[in-house]
N, CA and C of each residue as an Amber inpcrd file, in Angstrom:
protein
   222
 101.7690000  81.6080000 126.8360000 101.0910000  80.9970000 127.9560000
 101.3600000  81.7940000 129.2070000 100.3480000  82.1060000 129.9170000
 100.5340000  82.8770000 131.1800000 100.8230000  81.9140000 132.3350000
 101.1980000  82.5120000 133.4460000 101.6100000  81.7060000 134.6190000
 100.4840000  80.8680000 135.1970000  99.2710000  81.3860000 135.1500000
  98.1340000  80.6560000 135.7220000  97.9000000  79.3600000 134.8780000
  97.9830000  79.4380000 133.6080000  97.8070000  78.2880000 132.7040000
  98.9130000  77.2280000 132.9850000 100.0970000  77.6640000 133.2130000
 101.2060000  76.7420000 133.4680000 100.9290000  76.0460000 134.8450000
 100.5250000  76.7690000 135.8570000 100.1930000  76.2010000 137.1040000
  99.1100000  75.2120000 137.0360000  98.0870000  75.4510000 136.2770000
  96.9350000  74.5170000 136.1460000  97.3910000  73.2920000 135.3530000
  98.2390000  73.4640000 134.3210000  98.7800000  72.2940000 133.5730000
  99.6100000  71.3830000 134.4650000 100.5220000  72.0060000 135.2470000
 101.3700000  71.2330000 136.1940000 100.4860000  70.4840000 137.2030000
  99.4690000  71.1530000 137.7510000  98.6440000  70.5310000 138.7050000
  97.8510000  69.4070000 138.1190000  97.2980000  69.6160000 136.8920000
  96.5470000  68.5720000 136.1740000  97.4140000  67.3440000 135.8950000
  98.5900000  67.5830000 135.3540000  99.4710000  66.4530000 135.0920000
  99.8980000  65.6980000 136.3380000 100.0680000  66.4530000 137.4240000
 100.3910000  65.8100000 138.7220000  99.3030000  64.9050000 139.1950000
  98.0810000  65.3480000 139.0520000  96.9640000  64.4760000 139.4470000
  96.8180000  63.2390000 138.5660000  96.9890000  63.4430000 137.2550000
  96.8400000  62.2910000 136.3350000  97.9450000  61.2850000 136.5690000
  99.2190000  61.7590000 136.6580000 100.3180000  60.8150000 136.8590000
 100.2980000  60.2370000 138.2600000  99.8650000  60.9680000 139.2400000
  99.7360000  60.4140000 140.6260000  98.6410000  59.3550000 140.6840000
  97.5250000  59.5740000 140.0060000  96.4730000  58.5170000 139.9970000
  96.9330000  57.2850000 139.2610000  97.6390000  57.5010000 138.1210000
  98.1660000  56.3470000 137.4080000  99.1580000  55.5730000 138.2230000
  99.9970000  56.2500000 138.9530000 100.9830000  55.5900000 139.8050000
 100.2650000  54.8030000 140.9400000  99.2080000  55.3900000 141.5260000
  98.4620000  54.7050000 142.5570000  97.8400000  53.4660000 141.9800000
  97.2410000  53.5470000 140.8120000  96.5400000  52.3700000 140.2640000
  97.6350000  51.2960000 139.9590000  98.6760000  51.6710000 139.3060000
  99.6770000  50.7050000 138.8510000 100.5760000  50.1280000 139.9920000
 100.8250000  50.9250000 141.0320000 101.7510000  50.4850000 142.0990000
 101.0720000  50.0610000 143.3410000  99.8560000  50.4680000 143.5740000
  99.2190000  50.0940000 144.8650000  97.8640000  49.4020000 144.6500000
  96.9730000  49.9580000 143.8170000  95.6160000  49.3560000 143.7080000
  95.6090000  48.0550000 142.9670000  96.3300000  47.9730000 141.8190000
  96.3830000  46.7230000 141.1210000  96.9530000  45.5970000 141.8320000
  98.1140000  45.7910000 142.5670000  98.6250000  44.6450000 143.3550000
  97.7100000  44.3090000 144.5430000  97.0790000  45.2850000 145.1160000
  96.1460000  44.9920000 146.1970000  94.9220000  44.1800000 145.6370000
  94.4520000  44.4940000 144.4780000  93.3810000  43.8050000 143.7750000
  93.7200000  42.3220000 143.4720000  94.9540000  42.1570000 143.0420000
  95.3860000  40.7920000 142.5960000  95.7830000  39.9070000 143.7320000
  95.9550000  40.4700000 144.9450000  96.4310000  39.6910000 146.0590000
  95.3650000  38.8230000 146.7520000  94.0630000  39.1130000 146.4230000
  93.0330000  38.4060000 147.1700000  92.1020000  37.7540000 146.1470000
  91.2450000  36.8130000 146.6600000  90.3780000  36.0630000 145.8370000
  88.9460000  36.5630000 145.8240000  88.2530000  36.5350000 146.9350000
  86.8580000  37.0520000 146.9530000  86.7750000  38.5320000 146.6510000
  85.6350000  38.9580000 146.1190000  85.4570000  40.3250000 145.6430000
  85.5440000  41.2880000 146.8790000  84.9500000  40.9090000 147.9960000
  84.9370000  41.8020000 149.1250000  86.3770000  42.0460000 149.7000000
  87.2120000  41.0000000 149.6250000  88.5990000  41.1450000 150.0740000
  89.3310000  42.0090000 149.0750000  89.0500000  41.9080000 147.8080000
  89.7430000  42.7890000 146.7920000  89.3290000  44.1990000 147.0140000
  88.0420000  44.4780000 147.2030000  87.6190000  45.8530000 147.4460000
  88.1520000  46.3830000 148.7440000  88.2610000  45.5590000 149.7630000
  88.8480000  46.0290000 151.0220000  90.3660000  46.3710000 150.8540000
  91.0400000  45.5090000 150.0930000  92.5100000  45.8350000 149.8280000
  92.6650000  47.1540000 149.0980000  91.8470000  47.3840000 148.0730000
  91.9570000  48.6650000 147.3310000  91.5630000  49.8210000 148.2720000
  90.5130000  49.6080000 149.0940000  90.1220000  50.6680000 149.9600000
  91.2440000  51.0170000 150.9850000  91.8900000  49.9630000 151.4970000
  92.9560000  50.2220000 152.4400000  94.1900000  50.8540000 151.7780000
  94.4240000  50.6340000 150.4850000  95.4730000  51.3050000 149.8340000
  95.2310000  52.8260000 149.6800000  93.9690000  53.2510000 149.8380000
  93.7310000  54.6520000 149.8690000  94.3560000  55.3680000 151.0760000
  94.5150000  54.6200000 152.1940000  95.2030000  55.2090000 153.3170000
  96.6870000  55.5220000 153.0230000  97.3060000  54.6070000 152.2920000
  98.7110000  54.8250000 151.8930000  98.6990000  56.0280000 150.9060000
  97.7920000  56.0860000 150.0260000  97.7230000  57.2560000 149.1120000
  97.5530000  58.5660000 149.8650000  96.7040000  58.5780000 150.8700000
  96.4640000  59.7360000 151.6890000  97.7580000  60.1500000 152.4420000
  98.5210000  59.1390000 152.9050000  99.7670000  59.4570000 153.5530000
 100.7650000  60.0560000 152.6090000 100.8440000  59.5670000 151.3630000
 101.7340000  60.1730000 150.3940000 101.3260000  61.5750000 150.0540000
 100.0330000  61.8070000 149.9760000  99.5390000  63.2000000 149.7040000
  99.8880000  64.1640000 150.8810000  99.7190000  63.6840000 152.1190000
 100.0300000  64.5240000 153.2530000 101.5420000  64.8510000 153.2480000
 102.3140000  63.8310000 153.0360000 103.7950000  64.0750000 152.9730000
 104.1550000  65.0550000 151.8330000 103.5810000  64.8790000 150.7010000
 103.8650000  65.7600000 149.5660000 103.4800000  67.1750000 149.8150000
 102.3050000  67.3610000 150.3880000 101.8080000  68.7390000 150.7200000
 102.6670000  69.3420000 151.7710000 103.1170000  68.5460000 152.7900000
 104.0060000  69.0440000 153.8460000 105.3560000  69.4960000 153.2540000
 105.9250000  68.6480000 152.3430000 107.2110000  69.0610000 151.7580000
 107.0420000  70.3100000 150.8790000 105.9380000  70.3530000 150.1530000
 105.6670000  71.5540000 149.3250000 105.5700000  72.7880000 150.1940000
 104.8110000  72.6590000 151.3100000 104.6510000  73.8510000 152.2440000
 106.0470000  74.2120000 152.8270000 106.8570000  73.1930000 153.1360000
 108.2090000  73.5550000 153.6730000 109.0490000  74.3080000 152.6100000
 108.9750000  73.8740000 151.3940000 109.7120000  74.5940000 150.3260000
 109.2220000  75.9940000 150.1860000 107.8460000  76.2000000 150.2280000
 107.3130000  77.5250000 150.1300000 107.7380000  78.3640000 151.3830000
 107.6760000  77.8090000 152.5420000 108.0240000  78.5250000 153.7850000
 109.4430000  78.9400000 153.8110000 110.3690000  78.0770000 153.3520000
 111.7880000  78.3480000 153.4250000 112.3950000  78.7830000 152.1050000
 111.5530000  79.2450000 151.1810000 112.0370000  79.6190000 149.8470000
 113.0720000  80.7040000 149.8450000 112.8530000  81.7270000 150.7070000
 113.7260000  82.8430000 150.7390000 115.1610000  82.4090000 151.2720000
 115.2130000  81.4010000 152.1160000 116.4910000  80.9040000 152.5970000
 117.1150000  79.9140000 151.6080000 116.3240000  79.2510000 150.8120000
 116.8730000  78.2360000 149.8690000 117.3950000  78.8510000 148.6080000
 116.7730000  79.9680000 148.1340000 117.2080000  80.6070000 146.9010000
 118.2330000  81.6730000 147.2030000 119.4640000  81.2350000 147.2550000
 120.5950000  82.2170000 147.5640000 121.2890000  82.5440000 146.3470000
């Protein structure tokens, strides 16, 4: 297996497990917390903001690791 295939597999598994974590930990509790359909949909929609925040933090930490990699790998 070459490096590009490994990178694509890691990225794919990250997306799948991240989506599963969002559904299990954020979307499902938001769905179950409300009664009417519109409130359930609004709760799931608002949980997307938390998902976006987690994505921004993860990309920022990844960028910091890449930026400081030469200082970290001693």
